[in-house]
N, C-alpha and C positions, 0 to 999 in steps of 0.2 A: 816477450810482450812488454808493453809499457805498464806502468803502475796502474793507470786507469783501466787497461784491459784486464789485468790480474784481478782488480777489485770487482770489475763488471762480471767476470767469469764466476766469481764466488756468489754474487747475487743471482746470476742466471741459473746456477745449479739449484737454488731454492725455488725458482719460479717455473722452470721448464720441466714438464712431465712427459714420459714416454708417449709417443703418438700425438703430441700436441701440434696444433697449427699455429705458427708464429708469423706475424706480419712485421716487416721492416719498413719503417715510415718513409714517406715519399719525398721526391724532389731534391733540390739543391742542399737541403738540410738533412739529408739521409745520415743517420748516425753511423758513419763508416767505422768508427772506433769499436763498435760492437760486433763487427762482422767476424773477426777471428774468434773472440770468446764464444759467440753463438755457435760457430761451427764446431768448436771443441765440445761444448755442452751437448749439442745435437748428436754428435757422433757417439757420446757416452749413453745418452738417453735412448736413442733408437726410434725410428719411425717418425721423425720430426718432418712436418710439411711446412714449407716456407712460401710465404706470399710476398712478392715484391710489387711496388707500384711503378712510378716513373723514376728512372735512374739516368739523369742527364749527364752526370760526371763520369769519372773513371770507374771501372768495375769495382764494387766492394770486394774486399779480400775474403771471399767466402770459399769454403771447400765444398763443391757440389756433391762429392761422395758422402758427405756427412748427413745429407738430407734424403728422406724417402721420396720427396716430390718437391719441385720448385715451379712456381707459377708466377708470371707477371701479369697484372691486370691492366698495365699501360704499356711499358716498354722503355725505349731510350737507348742511347749509345752504350751505357754501362751494362746492359743485359744483352746486347746484340750477339755477342759471342756465345753466351749461354744458350740463347734461343736457336741460333743457327747450328750449334753443335748437337742440339737435341737434349742438352742437360736441363733445359727449362722449357716450359710450355708458355706461349703467349696467348692469353685469353682475349678473344675479340670482344671488346665492350666499349661503348661510348662512356665518357666520364660521368654523365648523369645517371648511368645505370650502376655505377660502382657501389653506392650505398646499399641497394637491394642485393647485389651480388655478395657483398661482404657481410650483410646481415643474414644471409641464407647459406648457400652451398659452400662458400669460402669464408665463413665467419671464423676469425682467429680466436684462439684462447688467450693470446697475449700480443700486445702491440709494443714494439720497441721504437723509440723516437728520440729526437732532440727537443728539449724544452728550454725556455728562458724564465728567469725568476722576475716576477713583478712584486710590488708591495703586498698585493692581495693573493698571491699564489703563483702557480706555474701556468704558462701558456706555450703553445707551439711558437716557433720563431719565424722562419722565413716562409712557412707554408701552413695551410690548414687542411685543405684537400679532403680526402675521405677519412682522415684520422680523427678529426673532431667528432664526427658522427659516431664512430666506434667507441670513443671514450665516453661520450654521453649516453651510449646505449649499454654501458656496463662492462665493456671489454677492459681488462686490467692494462694499465700503461706502466711500463718500466722505461726509464729514460736517463740519458746523460744530460746534465745541466750545462748549457753553454754560457760562458761569460761574454762571448764576443758575437753571438748571433743577433740579428736585428729583432727588436720587439715589434714585429709587424702584424701579429694576429689581432683581429678585433674579437670582441665577445668576452664572456665570463672566464674566470680561471677554470682550469681542468678540474674535474671532480676529485681525482685521486691519482697520485703519481708515486711510484716506487723509484727512488733515486739510486742509480747504479754507479754514479761518479760525476766528476766535474771536468770540463774541458775548457781551455781558453786559447788565446792566440789563434794561429791558423787552424789548429785542430778543431776549434769551436765555430769557425766561420763557415757559412754556406759555400758551396762550390761556386766560384765566380766565373762568369763567362763574358768575354769581350766580343762584341759583334764586329765583323770586318766592315770596312767602309762600303757604302752602296756602289754598285757598278752603274755605268750609263743606262743599261737596261732596267735596273732597279729604279732609277730616277724617272725614266720614261713611264714606267708602270705606275709609280707613286703619284706623278702629276695627274695621270688619268683617273686614278682612284680618288684623289683629293677633290677633283671636280664633282664627284658624286656625293660628297659629304656636306650636308647643310649645317648651318650654325645651330648649336645646341644638341646635335646628334649624340647618341651613345656609340662609341667606336670600340670595336674589338679587334685587336691585332696581337700577334705573337712576337717572339723575339726574332732577331736576325736583321739582315741588311735592308730588306724591304720595309720593315717597320720604321727604321731610322729615316729612310727616304720619304716615307709617307708623312712623318711628323714635320720634316723640313718643308714639304710641299703644302701642308695645311696652313690656311690663313684665317680660319674661323675657330671660335671657342667650342670645345667639345667636352663631353664626359667620357671617361674610360671605364668600360664595363667588359671585362675580359676574363680569360681563363688564366693566362700568365701575365705577369707584369714585368716589363723589360725596361731598359734604360731610356728609350724614347719618351716614356711618361715624364721623366725628370726634365727632358728638353721642353716638353709641352708646358710644364709648370713654370720653367724659367722664362719662357716666351709669353707667359700670361694667357695661355690658351686652354689651360686645364680648369674645368668647372668642377667644383665639389671634390669629394674624396674618392679616388679611384677604387675599383673593386676587382679583385682577382683571387684565385685560390692558392697561388704560389708566386714567389719572386723568381725571376730567371734573368740574371744580369750581372753587372760588375759590382765592385765594392761601392761605387758611387750610388747605385740604386739601393744597395743594402743600407747605407748610411742615411739616405733620404727617407726610406721607409721606417727606419728606426726612430728618426726624429718625429715623424708623424705619429708613430705608435706610442711613443713615450708621452706625446701631447694628447693622447686619447683618441687618435684618429687612425686606428689600425686599418690596413689596406688588404690583408688577406683574410678570406672567409671560407667557410666550409663549401664543398662542392654542392651540397643540397641547396645552397643559396646561389652561388655563382653560375651554376649550370641548370637552374630551374627554368624550363622552357616557358612556363606560364608567366613568371616574373620577367624574363627577358623579352617576351612578346608584348607585355602590357605596361611596363614601367614607362614614365614620361620620356618623350624624345624618341625619334626613330633610331633603331639599332642598325648600324652599318657594320656587318661582319666581314672582315678582310681575312681570308684564308688562302693558303697557297696549296700546291699539289705537286706530286712527283710526275703525274701524267693525267690527262683527261681524254675521254674518248669522244667520238663524233656525236653521241647523244648528250654529252655534258656530264657523264658519270665521272667521279673523281676518285683517284687512288692516292692515298698518302702513306700507305703502310709499307710498301716495298715492291720491288720488281724482281723477277727471275729467282724467287725463293729467298731474297734477302730480307732482313728485318731492319731495314734502314730507317723506317719511319714508325708512326704509331697513330692510332685512332684519336685518342685524346678527346678534346671537346669540339673537334672539327664539325661532326654532324650535328651537335647540339646547337652551336651558334649559327650554322647555316640554316637549320630548320627554323630557329626562332626568328632570324632576320627575314626569311622568306614568308613567314606567317603574318608578320606585322607590317607597319608602314615603312620599314627600312629597306635594306638591300642585303642580299647574300652575294658577296663578291668573291670570285676565285681569281687570284692573280698569280701568274707564273710566266717565266721566260718562254719565248716561243721555241727555243731549243736548249738542250743541255748536252754538253760534250759532243756537239755536232749532230745530235739526233733530235728530231722534233718531239715536243712534249704532247702534241695531239696525235693520238694513235687510233687505229681501227678497232683494236681490242685491247683492253687493259692488261698489263703484265702482272697484275696482282688483284687483290680483292677490290670490290666497290666499297669505298669508305663512306662517301656521301652521294646519295642518289641525284639524278639529274633534275628532279622536280624541286630540289632544294638549292638550285643554282640559278640566280637571277641574271648576273652579269659576269662575263669573263673578260679579264684585262690581261694583255700581254704587252711586250715592248713594241708591238706592231699596231696596237689599237685596242678598241673595245667592241665586244659583241653583247648587245642587250638581248637576252633570250626570253624575256617576259612576254607572255601572250603568243609565243610562236609554237607551231606544231612541230612534230618530230622531224619531218623533212626540212622545214624551214630552219630549225636549230642546226641541223647537220650542214646546211648550206652556209649559215652564218659563221659557224666555227671553221669550216673549210676555207671560207673567204678570209677570215682573220689570220689563218696560218699560211695562206698562199704565198709562196716564195720562200717558206722555211722548210721546204721539202716535206710537206705534210703527207698523210696517207693517200691523198688523192693527187699528189704531185704539187 
């Protein structure tokens, strides 16, 4: 083990008690350097229950056998193998429900995180998510201090942090993700979505090719009010189309995004906030400017129900904030938009019956956009919705031919 891991293991021995529940902090700033020391300490202590959040990067170097129980309250590629092998349970929960879940049945005894040093104390770096609420509710925080993570979190310093060590260079940077270039289908979808976005709207979009295509297609100034903040927000800023300071609960992008968010944060304009703020349905519904929520899907059925979690038993996706932003946009003067290609690997994405759970109900879906066009479902009855979606997919070998 590295010197940091050795030092961290000594510190964890003092903090981890038999039978404790430990939460490993969220997102691209997950403290991977603590995975092996935690596994070793957990194996010695016995009965340790582990809570994971969103793991977008490579799997942390955990020993599943060291823990009595492993649960993820979000998911992600880094825990897919653990979930599909049965070594971990994936708890179905929308992001806005995590504060209550983690304050109640899954409340941890200790939170392990990555923090950055400010002149007035420590804050989280590339994410705030559900961790900030735990820290402010009195859950002890033990962390590695990163010298290279972005200073992106808004708000006050953390109330108390036990430092387990310092990391710098690549070891201290958040996991970086480069989105592939948009496909022609992505660009067709993005142009249709952009036509639905009025000037001054609040826009929610995630990472990936479609977000990049949407930003290219937009030609009006917008606010970004999202769950994840990805590289396209930098493009918006450079084009002069970004109004105000964007809001999200975590960064999800390349070093370019991290550096941009770091500059803003050091200037007093942090862009990541707790999930209690970013996914608050009341705020999302009532803040000035219509909310246009752009979400995608693995598949959609003829009633407009959406699955983003996985098909045929896979754990490819996750719930995240999908149902939160869809519900908020559908309640207010904005739009809940589901955008997806009409087919994937030769199979239509419109199905008679979903191959996985219903993540977002049909009544929270206003408009569906594919590379073939747009179906506005607002005000339609069930039969009319089915006909509209069937017509949108016609020719893509949909469930009705």
